[in-house]
N, C-alpha and C positions, 0 to 999 in steps of 0.2 A: 339593418341594411343589406350586410353581406348575404342572409338567406334569402332576401328577395332578390339579388342578383344571381344567386345560384339558382333558384327557382325560374327565374326568368330565361337565364341559360339553357336549363334544361327542357324549355318549352318546343324546342325544335324536333325532338326525338319523336314525339307520338306522331306529328303530322307525316314526319318523314317515314317513320315506320308504316303508316297507312297507305301512303303513296306509294311504297315501295311494294307493298303487297298487291294494292291495285294494280300496278305495272307487271308485276309477274303474272298475275292472272288474266289480264287483258292480252298480254304476248303470247300466254300458254295457246296457242292454235295448232294442235297435231294436224288438224286437216290443211291448214293452208298450203303446205307444198304440194297437195294433190287435188287442187281447184279444178284444174282442166280436165284430169283425167274423171274427175266425178260429174263433171259437167257433161261430157262425151259420153260417158258408160252409163251412170245412174239416171241422167236427165234426158238423154237419149239426143242430146244438140250435136250438129254437125261442127266441126272445127271451124268452118266458115262463119257460120252462127256466131261461135264463141269470139272469134276474133275480129270480124267486122260488124258486129251487131252488140254484142253485149258488152266486151271488156270496154270499149269507146266512152261508155255512158259514164263510168267512175272518172275519166279526164274530165270530161265537159260539167259534171256535177261539183267536183271537186274545186275546178277554176271559178264557178258561180259562187259559190259558197266560201271560199277562202278568206277574200277581203271583208265582207261583212261579218263573218264569224270571228275573225281576228278582233274587230275594234269591240263587237258585243262581249267577246271572252274578258277583255280588260274591264269593260264598262259595268259587267255584273259579278266581276271579281270571281272568277275562275271556276269555283265550285259548281254552280248550276251547268256550266259548260261541261264539265267531267261528268256529271249525272246524265246530261243530254248525249256524251259520247257513249256512255254504258247501254242507254236505251236505243240508240242507233246500231251498237253492236248486236243486242238482242235481236232486233227487228231484221237486221241483216240475215243471222244465222237461221232464223225462224222459216223466214223466205227461203232461204238456201235448202233448208229440210224438207219442207212441206210443199212449197210452191213448183209448178211446172210450166215450160214455155217460156218464149224467147221476151216476151214482156214482162211477166214477173221477174225475171233473172235481170233484167234492166232496170226494173224497180230496186232489186237486190243490190245492184251497182251503184244506184243513186244513194241508198243508205249508207253503202261504205264510202261513199264520196263524203258523205257528212261526217263519218268516223274518222276520215283522215283529216278533214278540214278543221276539227275539233281538239286534233291531237295537241296543237299548240298549248291548249289548256294545261295539259299534264306536266309540261317542262317550265310552265310560268308561274304554275301554283305555288311551288315550294319557295321561290325568291320572296312571295308576299307573305309568308308565315314563318321565316327565319330570319337570324340577322347575318348581317354581311359575312361575319368572320367564320361562319358554317356555309357559305356558298359553295366552295371547293369541294367540301366533303359530300353535302347532299348532292351535288350535280354527281359526282363520282356514284354514288349509291344509285341513284335513279337510272342513269345510264346504263350501269354495269347489270343492273336487275332486270332491263328487258332485254340485254343480250344473252344472259344465262337463260332467261326464261324462251326466248326463241330457239337457242340451241337445243334446250331439253324438250320442248316442244316438237321440232323436227327429228330428233333421235328417239322419241317416243313414238311418232306417227310411223316412222320406217320400220320400227322393231314390231309395231303392231300389224302393220301390212306385210311384211316380209316373213314373220316368224309365225303370229298367230292368226294371220290371213283374216284380220278384222276387216270389215266392208267400209267403204268412204263413208256410207251414210253413220255407221256409228263413230266415225272419227270425228264429223259434223257435231256429232249429240255431246261427244265429249267437250269439243271446242265450246258448245253452248253453255253447258254445266260450268266451264270455267269463266265464261263471260260473266255468267248469274253471279259468281262469286265476286267476280271484278266491280260489278254493279252495286252489290251489297254493301263493299268497303266503301264505294265513293259516297253512299249516304251518310258515313259517321267521319268524313273528313271536315275539320274546323272551317267555319267561315272566313275568310280572310279579311281585314279591315282595311288592307291598301291595295292597290295595284300600279303598274309601272306608269300609266299616262294619265287616266281619268281620275285616280283618286290619290293622286301624289301629294295632294294639299292636306288631306287627313292624316297621312302618314306624317309630314312633316310637324302637324300640329301635336299630335300623340306621342311623336318619339323625339328623342334628342337631335339637336341639329348636326354635331359631328356626326351620328350614326347615319343620317341621309347622306352626307357629303361623302363619305366613303364609299356609299352604295351607287351614287350618280357620278361622281367625278372620276376622270381618267385621264390619262396622258394625251390632252387635247390641246389644239391652238388656244391661244389666248381667247380668240373671239368665240370659240365654241366654250370654253370656260365662262364667259360671261353669259352666254346664252341659256348654259344648265343653270347659274345661279340667279338669274333675275326673276323666272316665275315665282319662286319662293316669296321673296320680298315685295313683288307684285300683289301676291295672294294674302299677305298677311294685312294689309291696310283695309280692304273692305270686307274683312272676315266678319266683323259684328252686323254689317249692313247686309247679310245675306240669310233671309228667312227662307225656311224649306219650303219649297214650291218647284213646279214644273218649270217656272219662267227662269230659274237659275240654272238648270239643266242645259239649257241651249247654247247660251254663251260659254259655259265651260267647254263643252262639246266644240264648239266653233273654235276656241282657242287651242285646244288641244290637236285638232287636226291642221289649223295654221302652223303649230309648232312643229308638228311631224313634218309637213312640208317643208319647212325651214331647215330641220335636222336631216333630212333625206338630202337636201341639195346640197348642204355643205358637206355631208359625209361624202357623197359621189364627186365632189370638187376635188379630192385628192386623189391624184393619178394612181398611186398602190393601191388603194381600194377600190379603184374603177376597174381596174384591170384584174384584180381577185375576184372582185363580184362577177364581171363579166364572164369568167372561167367558170364560177360557182353556177351561173343561171344556164349557161351553155352545156354543161355536162351534166349537170342535175336534170335537165329535161331528157337528155340520151339516156342517163341512168335508169332514170324511172320508167322510161318507155321500153328498155330492155326487159327490166325486172317486170313488168307489166305482162310481157307476151313470151318470155322464156320458156315458160311449160308448156305453150303451144308448139314451139320448136321442138322441144323435146318428146311430146307427143307425136310429133310427126315422124321423127327420126326413128322413135321406137312406139308403136301405138300401145296405148295402155292395155288394149283388151287382148292382146297378143304376146306382150313381153313384159318383163319384170321391171317395175317402176322404182327407182330410187332417188326420187326427189328430195325427199325428206333428208337422206345422208347427205346428198350434195349441199342442201340448205346449211344444215349442221356444220360442215365443213368449212363453207362460206362465210358464215356468220363468226366460226373461231378465227378463220384467218382475217377477216376484217379487224376482228379484236386487236389481235396481234398486230398488225400493221399500223393501227391507231396507237396501240401504246409505244411502238416502237418510235413514232414521231418525236415523243417526249425525251428520248435519248440522243437523237440527230442534233450534231454540233454544225452548223451550216448557216453561211451568210445568205438568207432567204430573198432579201431584198436585190442581192446580185444574181443568184442562181433559182431563185424560186420560179421564176416564168420558163427555167429551161426544163427544171423538173415537171413542170405543168404541160410541157410539149412533148417531153420524152414517154411519160407514163400515158399521157393522152393516146400517143401512137401505139403504146403496148394495148391501150383498149381496142384501138381500131383493128389491130392485127388479131385480137381474139375474137373479135365480131366478124372479121373476113372469114377466120378459120371455122366458126359456127355456120357461115354461110356455106363455104365450099366442102365442107366435111358432110360424109353420109354415117360417120361412125358417133354412136352416142355418146361413147366415152371421150371423145375428142370435144364434144360439144359440154361435156360437163366440165372438163378441165379449162376449156376456154371461159366458160364464166366463172369458175373459180380465180382463176388471175382477173379476169375483167373486174369481179367486185373488189377483190383486195386492192387493185391499184386504184379503184375510184376512191375506197375508203382512206387509204393512204393520203390522197390528195385532198380528200374534203376535209380531213383533219387539218392538215397543213392551211389550208384556207381559212379554215374557222378561227384558229388560233392568230393568223396574220391579220385578220379582220378585227376580231376582239380586242387584241392588244392594243390597238390604236382609239378604242372607243370607250365611252361609259356603257354600263349595262342596258341602259334605255335605248341608246343608239344602236347598240349591237342588235337587241331584240328586233329593232325596227328593220335595218339593213337585213337582219336573216328573213323576216316576213316577207319583205319586199324582194330579196332574190330568189325566194323560194317561188314568188308570185310571179316574177318574170319567167322563171323555169317552167312554171305550170303553163303559161300562155304560149311559150315556144313550145312546149308538149303538145298542145289542143292543135297548133298550127300543123305539127308533124302528124298527128292522129288524124285531123280533118282530111289533109291531103295524102297521106300513105296508106291508112288503115281503113278509115271508115268507108262503108259501102256505098255511100252517096259521093265519096271522091275516087281515087285510084282503086282503093279495094284490092290492094296487091296481096300476093300469098304471103305466108310466113316466111319462106327463104328468100324471097325479095326484100322483104322487109329488112331483114338483117344485112343484106348488101348496102343499102341506104343506112342503118345504123352505123356500119363500119365507115361509109363514106363520109358521114356526119362526124364523126369523132376524127378521121383523118384531117378534116378541113379544121377541127379545133386545135388539132396537134400542129398543123402547117401556121395557123395564127400566132400561137406562142412559141414556136420554135424560131420563126420570123423575129418575133418580138425579142426574145433573148438573144439571138445574135446581135440586134441592134444596141441593146444593152450592153452585152460583153464587148462589141465594139467602141461603143461610146465610152465604156470606163477605159478601155485600153487607150484610147486618143486622148483622154484627159491626163492618164498618166504619163505618156510620153512627153506632153505639153510641159506637165510639172517638172519632170527630169530636164527638160530642155532649158526651162527658166531658171533651176538650181544650177545649172552648169557654168555660166559665166562666173558666178562667185566663188566656186571651187578652182576655177584656172588663176581667177586673180590672185587667190592666196599661195598658189604657188609659184608667182612672180617674184616676191621678195628675196626668198632665199638665194635666187639665181643671179641678183643685182649686188651682193655683196662678193660673191665669188667674181664678178665682171670687175669688180673695182680692186680687189686685191690682186688681179692678174694685170692691170693698168700699173698698179704700183710698183709691181715686181719689174 
């Protein structure tokens, strides 16, 4: 029995190792920091075509695909979607290497939208094949390996461009080879037997009950606790009455969707989670928009056909600073319930300042510096927001809120793209766009600074009321010593 437990506990190593190898190779894209120079120099596209016609397609395709892919990913239990992501990666880079013209590049952006929509499978897969006691460790492995790979890729790309004078075409060929290795790794991943939403019943049947309880229950309200524990008891009674067949899948899917809507409604009924989620959606929309178009601004400030390009070095430093700031959050001792929204307001204001700097300056090095500070501030805040939301929820509800917050962010980003960027909208030039983005973050900062001031003033007023309520008993306690003194004086 002890040998069986030891063997079962070591089953997490193989899928974790394979997933980390997959994550390393799919993030090992040395050509990515040089996408805009490649499109303008090698593909002979203009900055306006890249900005207003090609890049917006990624946002639109990502929005259309995100929600159905989110549900399908859980229904098919992750691995098929990871394989689909590998195929989409290969298609994207084959088009990038060998296709020419605006329409093929728009198709390439659509395929990349499918890549980003399927990214959820990478982070969700591991929780379906390892036990709960390994969650924290494997999450650290999977996330750190992607940061390491992104940093190594950016440094390698910069060294190859600056020192070896490798063309952008061969950088993309190296990326394609790395993605092919990632796709090969995905084929050997074990097929999970459970998932978070559609296949929880199978997990409950095959595994011990306490084990599942640890995975699903969190520090929630009693009502939320009952909702999380009701489905297993509901599913155990008709288990023998469910013959295999297509007719049984529809009720289960319907039950899952109803339960998801109930969970969402209950999660957003918490004012704390609502405000953190609001910042998450607003800031992520702006951050994705800036990251999507920052290379265009750099190419405008220092044209790649006539100036040295240091995009890879800047991305490497930005990734390293992001990792440092994310780690620093774990060592911060602060009452986030009291000062969290103040931090959101202050660092969002810093992000707005960096974007205004990138708009007004003509110096490429100041643009680089502004981007580094902007990305570090955002990564600091998104890490704080992540654990503030996660600490209050079970894993299933956190995954649901994570997906829904990102969906809202994508809706906002799509609105910004249609109005500001797309040639069918205003079609603004890249410099004016960054003025809009700076103003957008200034509005976010204003919202949360005002909110934090209201919270701090409210807490201060409550403390004054409490001190005032405690004051009369303390005065009453001082009166008895005076009365004996008065009595003694009268007797004398």
